[in-house]
N, C-alpha and C positions, 0 to 999 in steps of 0.2 A: 620556599613553603613559610605561610605564615605560622609566624610563633602559636603554642599552646596559649589560651587566653586563659590558661587557667598559673599558669608561672610569673611568680612575680619579679619584676626585677628591681625593685624599689629597694637595692638593698643598704643605701647609705645615709648616716644618719642625718635628720631632720630637725630642721627649725636651727633659729638662732645659734651662735655662739655669746658667752660670756668669757668676757679675756681678759685678768688682771695682772697689768703690768706692776712687778713690787724688786723690792733689793733697800740693802742701807741707806743710809743714808748716802749722799756725794755721789753714787755709782753713775746717774746720767737717766733717771726714769723720765724727768722732765723732756729733755735734749732729745729720747727715744720716742716719745708720743709726737713731740712738736713736728718731728721727722716722718713720721708716719701719717699725723694727718693732713702732711705736702705730697705724701707720695700715694694714697689713693684715699675716695671714697664710698668705700663699700664699709665702713663702720659709723658707726653712730659714739662721737667719745664723749663719755661722761662728764658732766659739770658737776662738780662738789659747793656745796656751798663752805662759806669760810667765815669766818667775826676779825680777819685780824685787818688792817689798811694794806690794800693792793701795794704793787709794788710798780716804779713808775712804769714798766716794760709790759703789766699786766693791764687783760682788758675783763671789763663786765662783761659774763653773760658767753661769756670765751674761755678763757683759763680757771675763773671761780665766779661762784654767784657773791658776794660782800652780802651780809646781812648781818644786823645787830646783835648783838649778844642776848637779849630777851628772844628776840624774834627766833633765833637757835633754838631758843629752849622752848617755846614753842612748840616749834617741830618735832624737840623728841616728845613733849606731854603727848603729843597726837601721833605718836608714831609712823614720821614721814618720813624716814631714816631708814635706810637699809644698813648702813655702818656709822658710828661718828667718834670723835674723841678730841679729846681735853689736854692739848700739846702746849705746852709752855705759855697758857694761861688765854688762847684762846681754841673757839671751836673750830670744827673742821669736820665735813661728811657727808655722803653719795644719798640723794632727795630718791626714795623709790622711786618715784616719777618716773626719774632718770633712766632707771634700767626698764622698768616693765614695760613700759610705753615704747619703746626703742626696740626689746627682745620683740610685744607681737606685732610691730609692725617684719618682724623678719630681718631686720639691718645686724649683725654681725655689736656688741657691743663692747665698748673696750677702753678698758678705764686705769689707774694709777693712781695706784694707792703705798701707803707704807705696810707692813712686814706683818702689824696689827691689824690695821685693814683687811688685809689680804685674807686670814683667817674667820676673821669676821664674818665676810659675802660669804668666802666655803660653806661655813655653817648654815644662813638663809639659804646658798645656791649652791647644792654640792654641784651640780653639775658646769660650773664655773671651773678655767681652764688658766691658773694658774703658770704665772712666769718670772720664772727670778735670775733678776741681771746682776752680774758681779766684774768689778774690775780685773784690769788683767793681770795687778799684782798688788801689792800690802801701798809700797811707795806711789804707785798712782793714784789710791784710794785718799792718801794723806796728803798729796798733795790737791785734789780736788776737793776735801775739803777744808781745805787751807785757804784756796783761792776764794771758794764762796762766802768764807767765813768775814775776809777785807772785803765783799763786795757790800755782802749785810753789815758791817762795821761792827761786828763781834765778838766776844774772844772763844778757842774753843778748847777744849777738853781731850785732847786726844785720850786720856785713860777713860775718863767716862764714855767717850765714843768706843773707844775699843771693846770694852765691858757689854756694850750694850751691842756691837755688832755678834760678839761671840754667844749673845743671849739669842740675836736675831737670828744664826748660825742654827741653832738646834729646831726651830723652826721650819726648817728646809724640807722635813717630809710630807708638808700637806701641798707642796710646790710640786708644776705635773713635767717641767722642763728647767731648764737652768742656760745660759746664754749670757758667753763674755763682751760685754762693751767696753772694749780695748780705746785708749786715749786715737785716735781719726780715723777711727774704722767706723763710724757709724752706721755709714752704708749697709757696711757686711753687715752690723747688730740687728735694721731694721729687713735684710732681709731672710736672716734666720729667723725670725720672728713671720715675716710676712708665709714665710714657708711651715712656720709649723703652725700656720691657722689653718692652712690650704690642707694637711696630716689632719689634720682634724675634722676636716667638710668629709676626706673622704675613707674617713675610716666605716667600717660596717654597721648596721644595727646591731642592737644585743640579741633580739629574736634570728637573725640568722644562724649564730653558733648555737642555741637549744634547737632548731629547725633541723640542723647539719647531724645534732648529736642525736638526735630524735631519729633520723633517718641509719641511724648506721642499727 
C-alpha cells in the first residue's frame, strides 16, 4: 500500500553544519583538526588568515593564509571577516567567504578557534555547534604547554596561563559539547567528535515538535 502523499517524512534537520573546535591553549586543537582532515572528506576546513610568519611545518593556503598587517587591516575595514583578534602582536581571523561559500555548497564547515573566537562566531552564526576540548588532567595540560613553549623557543608564565584558563572555563556555557582529548587517545577523540556531528545531522526539525504539540 502506498503511503499517504500528504505525510511529510522530511523530519531531519536540513543543510550543512558549522562546527567549531575550541579549547584552552595546549589542549591539542591543531592535532585534532589534522586527524579529522585525514579521516574524512565530508568537511570544509576553514583556513584562517594570519599575519605572523609561517612555522617550518606550515603550508600557505592549507594551515593559514599568511597576509601582511596592512592587508589584514583592509579586510577589517571591508567587513570581510567573520571574526578576528589581535594576539601577541599579530592578527588572525576567519574570512566570511570561507564559511558562507562552503555552507552554501551543502558541505559541513569545521573550524578551529580559540575561545574568544568561538564566542564571536556563535554571535554571528547562532546555529554553530561549539565543541570544547579539555585535557584529561592539569598535569597533562602543563606538560603540553611546556613542550610547545620549548618548541617555539619561548618561556611560559604558568600563573598567567592558569588564570587565563580559569577565565576561559567561565565561558563554557556557550558550548554545546565537551570532549576529553587525552594523551595517546587521539583516535578516540576524533571518533567522539564524528559521533557528535552524526547525531546533530539526525536531530529532528524544529517544526516536528510544533506539529506534535498542535496534534495533542
